[in-house]
C-alpha positions as CSV (number, residue, x, y, z in Angstrom):
1,M,145.5,83.4,110.8
2,G,145.7,86.1,113.5
3,T,144.3,88.6,111.0
4,G,141.1,86.5,110.5
5,L,142.3,85.7,107.0
6,L,143.3,82.4,105.4
7,K,146.4,82.9,103.3
8,V,148.4,80.8,100.9
9,K,152.2,81.2,100.3
10,P,152.9,82.1,96.7
11,Y,153.7,79.1,94.6
12,Y,154.4,78.1,91.0
13,F,151.7,76.5,88.8
14,D,151.8,75.3,85.2
15,Y,148.8,76.2,83.0
16,L,148.3,74.4,79.7
17,A,146.0,75.5,76.9
18,N,145.5,73.9,73.5
19,C,145.6,76.1,70.4
20,K,142.2,77.3,69.5
21,S,141.3,77.6,65.8
22,R,141.2,81.4,66.0
23,W,144.7,81.5,67.3
24,A,146.3,79.6,64.4
25,G,148.6,81.7,62.3
26,K,148.7,84.6,64.8
27,P,151.8,85.9,66.7
28,L,151.9,84.5,70.2
29,L,152.1,88.0,71.8
30,D,149.0,89.1,69.9
31,V,147.0,86.1,71.2
32,L,148.1,86.6,74.7
33,N,147.1,90.3,74.8
34,Q,143.7,89.6,73.2
35,E,142.7,86.4,75.1
36,F,144.3,86.8,78.5
37,R,143.6,90.3,79.7
38,D,144.4,89.8,83.3
39,R,148.1,90.5,82.4
40,D,149.6,93.4,80.4
41,D,151.9,93.4,77.4
42,A,155.0,94.1,79.5
43,Y,154.3,91.0,81.6
44,F,153.9,88.7,78.6
45,R,157.0,90.0,76.9
46,R,159.0,89.4,80.1
47,A,157.5,85.9,80.6
48,I,158.2,84.9,77.1
49,G,161.8,86.1,77.4
50,Q,162.2,84.2,80.6
51,G,160.9,81.0,79.1
52,L,157.8,80.9,81.3
53,I,155.5,80.8,78.2
54,T,156.2,77.9,75.8
55,L,154.7,76.1,72.9
56,N,154.9,72.3,73.0
57,G,157.5,72.7,75.7
58,Q,159.8,74.7,73.5
59,Q,161.0,78.3,74.2
60,V,159.5,80.9,71.8
61,T,159.7,84.6,70.9
62,V,157.0,87.2,70.9
63,D,156.7,86.8,67.1
64,T,156.4,83.0,67.0
65,L,153.2,82.0,65.1
66,F,150.7,79.7,66.7
67,E,150.1,76.4,64.8
68,K,147.2,74.0,65.0
69,K,147.4,71.2,67.7
70,Q,150.1,73.1,69.6
71,T,149.9,73.3,73.4
72,M,150.8,76.5,75.2
73,G,152.4,76.3,78.6
74,H,152.4,79.1,81.1
75,R,154.3,78.7,84.3
76,V,153.1,81.4,86.8
77,H,153.9,82.4,90.3
78,R,150.5,82.4,91.8
79,H,149.4,84.8,94.5
80,E,146.0,83.6,95.8
81,P,143.9,86.3,97.3
82,P,143.3,85.8,101.1
83,T,139.9,84.4,102.2
84,S,138.1,84.4,105.4
85,A,139.5,82.1,108.1
86,Q,136.0,81.4,109.3
87,P,135.7,77.6,109.7
88,V,133.6,75.7,107.2
89,E,130.8,74.3,109.4
90,I,129.7,70.7,108.6
91,L,126.0,70.4,108.9
92,H,125.7,66.8,107.9
93,K,128.1,64.0,106.7
94,D,127.6,60.4,105.7
95,D,129.2,57.9,103.3
96,D,127.8,59.7,100.3
97,L,127.2,63.3,101.2
98,I,128.6,66.2,103.1
99,V,126.6,69.4,103.7
100,I,128.3,72.5,104.8
101,D,127.6,76.1,105.7
102,K,130.0,77.9,103.4
103,P,131.5,81.2,104.5
104,G,131.0,84.2,102.2
105,G,134.1,85.0,100.1
106,L,135.2,81.4,99.8
107,Q,135.4,79.9,96.3
108,A,133.5,76.6,95.9
109,H,136.0,74.9,93.6
110,P,139.3,75.7,92.0
111,S,139.1,78.3,89.2
112,G,140.5,81.7,88.3
113,R,142.7,83.0,91.0
114,Y,141.7,80.4,93.6
115,R,143.0,76.8,94.0
116,H,144.0,76.1,97.6
117,N,141.6,78.6,99.2
118,T,138.5,76.7,98.0
119,V,135.8,74.6,99.6
120,V,136.9,71.5,97.7
121,H,140.5,71.8,98.7
122,L,139.9,72.7,102.3
123,L,137.3,69.9,102.8
124,R,139.5,67.3,101.2
125,K,142.3,68.2,103.5
126,K,140.1,68.6,106.6
127,C,138.2,65.3,106.2
128,D,140.9,63.3,104.4
129,L,138.8,62.8,101.3
130,D,140.0,61.4,98.0
131,A,137.4,63.2,95.9
132,I,134.5,65.6,96.4
133,F,131.8,66.8,93.9
134,P,130.0,70.1,94.5
135,I,126.2,69.7,93.7
136,N,125.0,73.3,94.2
137,R,127.9,75.6,93.5
138,L,127.3,78.8,95.4
139,D,128.9,82.0,94.1
140,R,132.2,82.9,95.9
141,L,130.5,85.9,97.5
142,T,127.4,83.9,98.7
143,S,127.4,82.0,102.0
144,G,125.2,79.2,103.3
145,V,124.1,75.6,102.6
146,M,126.1,73.7,100.1
147,L,125.9,70.0,99.2
148,L,128.9,68.0,98.0
149,A,128.8,64.3,97.0
150,L,131.6,62.0,98.2
151,N,131.6,59.6,95.2
152,T,130.6,59.6,91.6
153,K,127.5,57.4,92.2
154,A,126.1,59.8,94.8
155,A,126.9,62.8,92.6
156,Q,125.1,61.3,89.6
157,K,122.0,60.5,91.8
158,L,121.9,64.0,93.3
159,N,122.4,65.8,89.9
160,R,119.7,63.6,88.4
161,S,117.3,64.4,91.3
162,M,118.1,68.1,91.0
163,T,117.4,68.0,87.2
164,E,114.3,65.9,87.2
165,D,112.6,66.8,90.5
166,G,114.3,70.0,91.5
167,F,115.4,71.2,94.9
168,D,113.4,73.6,97.1
169,K,115.7,76.5,98.0
170,E,115.4,79.4,100.4
171,Y,117.8,82.3,100.6
172,L,118.1,85.4,102.8
173,C,119.5,88.7,101.7
174,R,119.7,92.3,102.8
175,V,118.8,94.9,100.2
176,Q,119.0,98.6,99.9
177,G,115.8,100.6,100.7
178,E,112.4,99.6,101.9
179,F,111.3,96.4,100.1
180,P,107.5,96.1,99.5
181,S,105.6,94.6,102.4
182,E,103.6,92.4,100.1
183,P,105.1,89.3,98.3
184,V,106.8,90.1,95.0
185,E,107.5,87.9,92.0
186,C,110.1,88.6,89.3
187,D,109.9,86.5,86.1
188,M,112.3,88.6,83.9
189,P,114.2,86.3,81.5
190,M,118.0,86.3,81.9
191,R,120.9,85.9,79.5
192,T,124.6,85.5,80.0
193,V,126.2,88.6,78.3
194,S,129.7,87.4,79.1
195,F,130.7,83.9,79.9
196,K,134.3,85.0,80.4
197,F,133.3,87.3,83.2
198,S,130.1,85.4,84.2
199,F,128.1,88.5,83.8
200,Q,124.3,88.1,83.6
201,Y,121.6,90.5,82.4
202,V,117.8,90.8,82.0
203,D,116.9,90.1,78.3
204,T,113.3,90.0,77.4
205,V,114.0,88.8,73.9
206,Q,116.7,86.1,74.1
207,G,116.8,85.5,77.8
208,K,116.0,82.1,79.4
209,P,112.9,81.9,81.6
210,S,113.7,82.9,85.2
211,L,111.5,83.2,88.3
212,T,112.2,84.3,91.8
213,R,109.7,84.9,94.6
214,F,110.5,87.5,97.3
215,E,109.0,88.3,100.7
216,R,110.2,91.0,103.1
217,V,111.2,89.8,106.6
218,S,112.1,93.2,108.2
219,F,113.1,96.8,107.5
220,N,115.3,98.9,109.8
221,G,114.8,102.3,108.1
222,R,117.8,101.8,105.8
223,T,117.9,98.3,104.4
224,S,115.5,95.3,104.3
225,V,116.0,91.6,105.0
226,V,114.2,89.6,102.3
227,R,113.4,85.9,101.9
228,C,114.1,84.7,98.4
229,I,112.8,81.6,96.7
230,P,114.5,81.0,93.3
231,V,112.2,78.7,91.3
232,T,114.7,78.5,88.5
233,G,118.4,78.4,89.0
234,R,120.2,80.9,86.7
235,T,123.6,82.1,87.6
236,H,123.3,85.3,89.7
237,Q,119.5,85.1,89.4
238,I,118.6,86.5,92.8
239,R,121.2,89.4,92.4
240,V,120.1,90.3,88.9
241,H,116.3,90.2,89.7
242,L,116.8,92.3,92.8
243,R,118.7,94.9,90.8
244,H,115.9,94.9,88.2
245,L,113.3,95.5,90.9
246,G,115.3,98.4,92.2
247,F,116.4,96.8,95.5
248,P,119.9,95.4,94.9
249,I,121.8,93.6,97.7
250,A,123.2,96.4,99.8
251,N,126.8,95.4,99.5
252,D,126.9,93.7,96.1
253,P,130.0,95.0,94.3
254,I,128.7,94.1,90.8
255,Y,124.9,94.5,90.7
256,G,124.6,97.1,93.5
257,R,123.1,100.5,93.0
258,H,126.1,102.8,93.7
259,T,129.2,100.6,93.0
260,P,132.2,101.5,90.8
261,W,130.4,99.5,88.1
262,S,127.0,101.2,88.3
263,S,127.6,104.0,85.7
264,L,128.7,101.4,83.1
265,L,126.2,98.7,84.1
266,D,123.3,100.5,82.4
267,L,125.3,101.0,79.2
268,I,125.0,97.3,78.4
269,D,122.4,96.7,75.8
270,P,120.7,93.3,76.6
271,Q,120.8,92.5,72.9
272,Q,124.6,92.7,72.7
273,T,126.7,89.7,72.0
274,E,129.5,88.7,74.3
275,Q,132.0,90.2,71.7
276,T,130.3,93.6,71.6
277,A,129.6,93.7,75.4
278,T,133.2,92.8,76.4
279,P,134.7,96.3,76.0
280,T,132.2,97.8,78.4
281,I,132.6,94.9,80.9
282,E,136.4,95.3,80.7
283,K,136.0,99.0,81.7
284,M,134.0,97.8,84.7
285,L,136.8,95.5,85.7
286,E,139.2,98.4,85.5
287,K,137.2,100.0,88.3
288,T,137.5,97.1,90.7
289,T,139.8,97.2,93.6
290,F,142.4,94.8,92.3
291,D,142.6,96.4,88.8
292,S,142.8,99.9,90.1
293,M,145.7,98.9,92.2
294,D,147.5,97.7,89.1
295,M,147.7,101.4,88.0
296,N,149.5,102.3,91.2
297,D,153.3,102.1,90.5
298,G,153.9,102.8,94.2
299,Q,152.6,99.4,95.2
300,P,155.3,96.9,96.3
301,R,156.0,94.1,93.9
302,C,156.9,90.4,94.2
303,A,160.7,90.1,93.9
304,E,160.2,86.7,92.1
305,C,157.6,87.5,89.4
306,H,157.2,91.3,89.6
307,S,153.5,91.1,90.2
308,L,151.9,93.8,92.4
309,L,151.5,92.7,96.0
310,I,147.8,93.4,96.8
311,P,147.3,94.4,100.4
312,D,145.0,92.4,102.6
313,P,141.4,93.5,103.0
314,V,140.9,96.0,105.8
315,A,139.3,94.8,108.9
316,D,135.8,96.2,108.2
317,Q,135.8,95.1,104.5
318,P,133.4,92.2,104.0
319,L,134.7,89.3,101.9
320,G,131.2,88.1,100.9
321,I,127.9,89.8,100.2
322,W,124.6,89.8,102.2
323,L,123.2,86.8,100.4
324,H,122.8,83.5,102.2
325,S,121.6,80.0,101.2
326,L,119.5,79.2,104.2
327,R,117.8,75.9,103.3
328,Y,118.0,73.2,100.6
329,S,115.5,70.4,100.6
330,G,114.3,67.5,98.4
331,S,112.3,64.4,98.6
332,G,112.7,63.1,102.2
333,W,115.5,65.4,103.2
334,S,116.2,69.0,104.3
335,Y,119.3,70.9,105.4
336,Q,119.3,74.3,107.0
337,S,122.0,76.6,108.3
338,S,121.8,79.1,111.1
339,T,120.7,82.6,110.2
340,P,123.6,85.0,109.4
341,K,124.3,87.8,111.8
342,W,123.5,90.5,109.2
343,A,119.9,89.2,109.1
344,A,119.3,90.0,112.8
345,D,116.8,92.7,113.7
346,D,119.4,94.6,115.7
347,F,122.1,94.5,113.0
348,D,123.6,97.9,112.4
349,G,126.5,97.1,110.1
350,D,124.5,98.7,107.2
351,Q,124.8,102.2,108.7
352,V,128.1,102.9,106.9
353,L,128.7,100.7,103.9
354,H,132.2,100.1,102.6
355,P,133.3,102.7,100.1
356,A,133.1,100.1,97.3
357,Y,129.3,100.0,97.6
358,V,128.3,103.7,98.1
């Protein structure tokens, strides 16, 4: 905690996956290498040999063939990435609802590499809650107002209200360059190119209708603070629309202008299917910080599972991006957070961006 990071001690966790129809009849090792690309062939061979990967609870070999209705078990030694130790501020709480100001870099709910370091887990522990149901699931990198129901009845009511009546939403962001002084609308349709990697793209043919309104708040000669009103609610909508307009969020590691992904981002044809786009997206992932470290044999490894030990983020490396959910409102209610420091007129943290974004 003294480092400003929230850390979780490595622990064992059992994953279960039912056999998919496309797996049936294929060797176990082939399926693992094709479907679970976060690990390499050497890891899977070692895990199978150690009995950490099983079928219906029975030990297997690399050549064991998948059969229908089998369940694969994978016992892993999990190393959760550290997240910000910034407290989760509670803006409102009653018997049905809790509203928070989520720090950037904190996952909303357990998924992927995160389980304990999530809003859901931390709030359940902090407030002694049996269950909690996120209503507006902010991206991990996004900060700001987030609504969570405290029971199923309240969750159903809020979700129905969001679907039928919609919520009014207001975001703030800091983008590269001088954003136009007049209001701007972007109505470019969007499509998910890869569900596996949650990657979105503008697609004028097959995309779903999407609309975001933008208004410049300030410009400091380098970057602009922009108010964003997402009328529709597509995944990564604000980030994708800003990139399309030529003013990406200044420290966005995926949709930014000069990130490790940028040279490959423009190679994706919006008409591609997830299957044909995946190779290009995987090349992008190879350029991310975590994957590039996997190539470095000099990195220390965990004595228990042989995984590379990823060093903590450096002090000046942001864990979130400059995108903040400022206000959510509906019929008879409104919740607003404080303005983030990076949106202030005297903010100078954009003078030298982290190497990942330049």
